[in-house]
DRENDRENKE-818030 format. One record per residue (C-alpha): residue in three letters; x, y, z. Coordinates in pm, whole numbers. Layout:
BEGIN
<node residu="ALA" X="X" Y="Y" Z="Z"/>
...
END
This chain:
BEGIN
<node residu="UNK" X="7267" Y="11691" Z="13045"/>
<node residu="UNK" X="7494" Y="11455" Z="13298"/>
<node residu="UNK" X="7810" Y="11415" Z="13259"/>
<node residu="UNK" X="7817" Y="11061" Z="13226"/>
<node residu="UNK" X="7569" Y="11087" Z="12895"/>
<node residu="UNK" X="7796" Y="11390" Z="12765"/>
<node residu="UNK" X="8075" Y="11133" Z="12757"/>
<node residu="UNK" X="7912" Y="10878" Z="12621"/>
<node residu="UNK" X="7754" Y="11092" Z="12353"/>
<node residu="UNK" X="8104" Y="11224" Z="12314"/>
<node residu="UNK" X="8222" Y="10900" Z="12284"/>
<node residu="UNK" X="7979" Y="10777" Z="11989"/>
<node residu="UNK" X="8005" Y="11118" Z="11813"/>
<node residu="UNK" X="8427" Y="11011" Z="11810"/>
<node residu="UNK" X="8318" Y="10685" Z="11691"/>
<node residu="UNK" X="8159" Y="10738" Z="11416"/>
<node residu="UNK" X="8318" Y="11012" Z="11324"/>
<node residu="UNK" X="8686" Y="10746" Z="11355"/>
<node residu="UNK" X="8418" Y="10512" Z="11133"/>
<node residu="UNK" X="8352" Y="10729" Z="10862"/>
<node residu="UNK" X="8759" Y="10889" Z="10826"/>
<node residu="UNK" X="8867" Y="10513" Z="10797"/>
<node residu="UNK" X="8512" Y="10373" Z="10543"/>
<node residu="UNK" X="8636" Y="10750" Z="10323"/>
<node residu="UNK" X="9023" Y="10672" Z="10323"/>
<node residu="UNK" X="8936" Y="10287" Z="10230"/>
<node residu="UNK" X="8681" Y="10336" Z="9977"/>
<node residu="UNK" X="8926" Y="10676" Z="9854"/>
<node residu="UNK" X="9203" Y="10352" Z="9726"/>
<node residu="UNK" X="8973" Y="10179" Z="9563"/>
<node residu="UNK" X="8857" Y="9950" Z="9833"/>
<node residu="UNK" X="8547" Y="9778" Z="9824"/>
<node residu="UNK" X="8267" Y="9863" Z="10050"/>
<node residu="UNK" X="8229" Y="9533" Z="10156"/>
<node residu="UNK" X="8591" Y="9462" Z="10233"/>
<node residu="UNK" X="8661" Y="9759" Z="10391"/>
<node residu="UNK" X="8325" Y="9634" Z="10610"/>
<node residu="UNK" X="8499" Y="9305" Z="10658"/>
<node residu="UNK" X="8835" Y="9443" Z="10762"/>
<node residu="UNK" X="8733" Y="9634" Z="11005"/>
<node residu="UNK" X="8450" Y="9341" Z="11124"/>
<node residu="UNK" X="8840" Y="9099" Z="11140"/>
<node residu="UNK" X="9039" Y="9460" Z="11379"/>
<node residu="UNK" X="8661" Y="9409" Z="11580"/>
<node residu="UNK" X="8735" Y="9007" Z="11705"/>
<node residu="UNK" X="8631" Y="8821" Z="11381"/>
<node residu="UNK" X="8841" Y="8538" Z="11437"/>
<node residu="UNK" X="9070" Y="8499" Z="11127"/>
<node residu="UNK" X="9210" Y="8822" Z="11164"/>
<node residu="UNK" X="9213" Y="9144" Z="10956"/>
<node residu="UNK" X="9528" Y="9023" Z="10706"/>
<node residu="UNK" X="9300" Y="8659" Z="10707"/>
<node residu="UNK" X="9019" Y="8848" Z="10558"/>
<node residu="UNK" X="9188" Y="9049" Z="10345"/>
<node residu="UNK" X="9397" Y="8754" Z="10131"/>
<node residu="UNK" X="9032" Y="8583" Z="10123"/>
<node residu="UNK" X="8917" Y="8836" Z="10006"/>
<node residu="UNK" X="8861" Y="8770" Z="9681"/>
<node residu="UNK" X="8718" Y="9127" Z="9572"/>
<node residu="UNK" X="9087" Y="9274" Z="9578"/>
<node residu="UNK" X="9125" Y="9069" Z="9274"/>
<node residu="UNK" X="9099" Y="9261" Z="8948"/>
<node residu="UNK" X="8879" Y="8965" Z="8773"/>
<node residu="UNK" X="8736" Y="8634" Z="8839"/>
<node residu="UNK" X="8991" Y="8492" Z="8558"/>
<node residu="UNK" X="9380" Y="8345" Z="8661"/>
<node residu="UNK" X="9644" Y="8551" Z="8528"/>
<node residu="UNK" X="9721" Y="8484" Z="8181"/>
<node residu="UNK" X="10106" Y="8212" Z="8136"/>
<node residu="UNK" X="10322" Y="8522" Z="8025"/>
<node residu="UNK" X="10639" Y="8433" Z="8157"/>
<node residu="UNK" X="10853" Y="8287" Z="7866"/>
<node residu="UNK" X="10745" Y="8686" Z="7658"/>
<node residu="UNK" X="10863" Y="8854" Z="8035"/>
<node residu="UNK" X="11133" Y="9011" Z="7757"/>
<node residu="UNK" X="10892" Y="9297" Z="7553"/>
<node residu="UNK" X="10814" Y="9569" Z="7748"/>
<node residu="UNK" X="10454" Y="9545" Z="7685"/>
<node residu="UNK" X="10458" Y="9170" Z="7847"/>
<node residu="UNK" X="10639" Y="9260" Z="8115"/>
<node residu="UNK" X="10434" Y="9567" Z="8219"/>
<node residu="UNK" X="10132" Y="9315" Z="8156"/>
<node residu="UNK" X="10318" Y="9126" Z="8343"/>
<node residu="UNK" X="10346" Y="9360" Z="8711"/>
<node residu="UNK" X="10016" Y="9439" Z="8668"/>
<node residu="UNK" X="9894" Y="9106" Z="8679"/>
<node residu="UNK" X="10090" Y="9020" Z="8999"/>
<node residu="UNK" X="9910" Y="9348" Z="9207"/>
<node residu="UNK" X="9607" Y="9245" Z="9120"/>
<node residu="UNK" X="9654" Y="8844" Z="9219"/>
<node residu="UNK" X="9455" Y="8745" Z="8853"/>
<node residu="UNK" X="9410" Y="8874" Z="8472"/>
<node residu="UNK" X="9396" Y="9204" Z="8391"/>
<node residu="UNK" X="9324" Y="9197" Z="8039"/>
<node residu="UNK" X="9396" Y="8991" Z="7747"/>
<node residu="UNK" X="9418" Y="9267" Z="7451"/>
<node residu="UNK" X="9785" Y="9541" Z="7460"/>
<node residu="UNK" X="9790" Y="9870" Z="7257"/>
<node residu="UNK" X="10066" Y="9919" Z="7011"/>
<node residu="UNK" X="10046" Y="10235" Z="6815"/>
<node residu="UNK" X="10249" Y="10217" Z="6451"/>
<node residu="UNK" X="10307" Y="10495" Z="6209"/>
<node residu="UNK" X="10193" Y="10461" Z="5821"/>
<node residu="UNK" X="10525" Y="10438" Z="5673"/>
<node residu="UNK" X="10575" Y="10723" Z="5400"/>
<node residu="UNK" X="10825" Y="10481" Z="5202"/>
<node residu="UNK" X="10887" Y="10127" Z="5084"/>
<node residu="UNK" X="11240" Y="10122" Z="5318"/>
<node residu="UNK" X="11003" Y="10308" Z="5605"/>
<node residu="UNK" X="10731" Y="10022" Z="5549"/>
<node residu="UNK" X="11010" Y="9688" Z="5511"/>
<node residu="UNK" X="11178" Y="9848" Z="5863"/>
<node residu="UNK" X="10842" Y="9912" Z="6018"/>
<node residu="UNK" X="10653" Y="9621" Z="5858"/>
<node residu="UNK" X="10908" Y="9358" Z="6058"/>
<node residu="UNK" X="10884" Y="9538" Z="6367"/>
<node residu="UNK" X="10531" Y="9512" Z="6352"/>
<node residu="UNK" X="10531" Y="9149" Z="6258"/>
<node residu="UNK" X="10780" Y="9051" Z="6509"/>
<node residu="UNK" X="10532" Y="9230" Z="6785"/>
<node residu="UNK" X="10217" Y="9050" Z="6638"/>
<node residu="UNK" X="10393" Y="8718" Z="6623"/>
<node residu="UNK" X="10464" Y="8753" Z="7050"/>
<node residu="UNK" X="10175" Y="8872" Z="7082"/>
<node residu="UNK" X="10045" Y="8569" Z="6961"/>
<node residu="UNK" X="10227" Y="8309" Z="7080"/>
<node residu="UNK" X="10147" Y="8457" Z="7410"/>
<node residu="UNK" X="9722" Y="8466" Z="7372"/>
<node residu="UNK" X="9701" Y="8839" Z="7388"/>
<node residu="UNK" X="9516" Y="9037" Z="7147"/>
<node residu="UNK" X="9671" Y="9372" Z="6948"/>
<node residu="UNK" X="9534" Y="9711" Z="6941"/>
<node residu="UNK" X="9686" Y="9851" Z="6697"/>
<node residu="UNK" X="9708" Y="10239" Z="6620"/>
<node residu="UNK" X="9827" Y="10395" Z="6337"/>
<node residu="UNK" X="9967" Y="10715" Z="6442"/>
<node residu="UNK" X="9915" Y="11005" Z="6198"/>
<node residu="UNK" X="10288" Y="11028" Z="6067"/>
<node residu="UNK" X="10470" Y="10896" Z="5760"/>
<node residu="UNK" X="10802" Y="10894" Z="5868"/>
<node residu="UNK" X="10883" Y="11202" Z="6112"/>
<node residu="UNK" X="10582" Y="11418" Z="5934"/>
<node residu="UNK" X="10240" Y="11513" Z="6017"/>
<node residu="UNK" X="9999" Y="11270" Z="5764"/>
<node residu="UNK" X="9644" Y="11443" Z="5583"/>
<node residu="UNK" X="9335" Y="11278" Z="5476"/>
<node residu="UNK" X="9457" Y="11444" Z="5112"/>
<node residu="UNK" X="9768" Y="11317" Z="5043"/>
<node residu="UNK" X="9602" Y="10931" Z="5138"/>
<node residu="UNK" X="9258" Y="10967" Z="4954"/>
<node residu="UNK" X="9498" Y="11110" Z="4639"/>
<node residu="UNK" X="9714" Y="10777" Z="4685"/>
<node residu="UNK" X="10061" Y="10942" Z="4733"/>
<node residu="UNK" X="10061" Y="10658" Z="5035"/>
<node residu="UNK" X="9958" Y="10336" Z="4853"/>
<node residu="UNK" X="10248" Y="10185" Z="4769"/>
<node residu="UNK" X="10461" Y="10202" Z="5097"/>
<node residu="UNK" X="10092" Y="10094" Z="5269"/>
<node residu="UNK" X="10076" Y="9772" Z="5067"/>
<node residu="UNK" X="10441" Y="9702" Z="5111"/>
<node residu="UNK" X="10449" Y="9751" Z="5450"/>
<node residu="UNK" X="10113" Y="9519" Z="5489"/>
<node residu="UNK" X="10303" Y="9243" Z="5236"/>
<node residu="UNK" X="10601" Y="9245" Z="5485"/>
<node residu="UNK" X="10406" Y="9162" Z="5740"/>
<node residu="UNK" X="10277" Y="8874" Z="5542"/>
<node residu="UNK" X="10621" Y="8785" Z="5402"/>
<node residu="UNK" X="10740" Y="8823" Z="5816"/>
<node residu="UNK" X="10448" Y="8510" Z="5865"/>
<node residu="UNK" X="10183" Y="8735" Z="6003"/>
<node residu="UNK" X="9898" Y="8529" Z="5898"/>
<node residu="UNK" X="9490" Y="8611" Z="5880"/>
<node residu="UNK" X="9412" Y="8484" Z="6163"/>
<node residu="UNK" X="9646" Y="8674" Z="6393"/>
<node residu="UNK" X="9499" Y="9006" Z="6160"/>
<node residu="UNK" X="9204" Y="8910" Z="6263"/>
<node residu="UNK" X="9203" Y="8856" Z="6605"/>
<node residu="UNK" X="9350" Y="9231" Z="6631"/>
<node residu="UNK" X="9192" Y="9533" Z="6605"/>
<node residu="UNK" X="9369" Y="9825" Z="6338"/>
<node residu="UNK" X="9216" Y="10148" Z="6457"/>
<node residu="UNK" X="9416" Y="10387" Z="6073"/>
<node residu="UNK" X="9254" Y="10714" Z="6157"/>
<node residu="UNK" X="9255" Y="10792" Z="6537"/>
<node residu="UNK" X="9113" Y="11083" Z="6641"/>
<node residu="UNK" X="9125" Y="11202" Z="6284"/>
<node residu="UNK" X="8915" Y="11509" Z="6390"/>
<node residu="UNK" X="9298" Y="11660" Z="6558"/>
<node residu="UNK" X="9468" Y="11892" Z="6375"/>
<node residu="UNK" X="9825" Y="11650" Z="6314"/>
<node residu="UNK" X="9601" Y="11541" Z="6085"/>
<node residu="UNK" X="9601" Y="11826" Z="5851"/>
END
């Protein structure tokens, strides 16, 4: 090979290595292949420039839906976190958030926990967010067992919990718009 051919071959190889290095980095940070190609085209002389290509790229959004209007509910930590995700995505992220609760061990627990959950359910309903409520395998601070549950040990407290929700203004529509998972991961040792 002549010196000129060697230089051309090395430049081509170096260019390919550089291109695939940039592509690897971009894809590893969850950028789409088409968005990366448009940015590379922007660097190569697209008259809009790389910044404008990125700003006009609708693929940078998490969804096609506009963000939920949540400003009036920003004091709630769950909703504040959702707002942060929406700002990052410049779009809606989800209309459903997960909440955790335990089984009430006593009527007093049922009143306290029911009042807290009612406030949260009403807030989510007002904000247009569908709650996914995970009921953890604990009654108070103790692990709960299927045997005790089936034997009716928690019936009075559980009945009071849902009665408390109704008394606090949680409607049937709010309950049917949410999903309750009363025995999540029931095959784990925490369920006794």
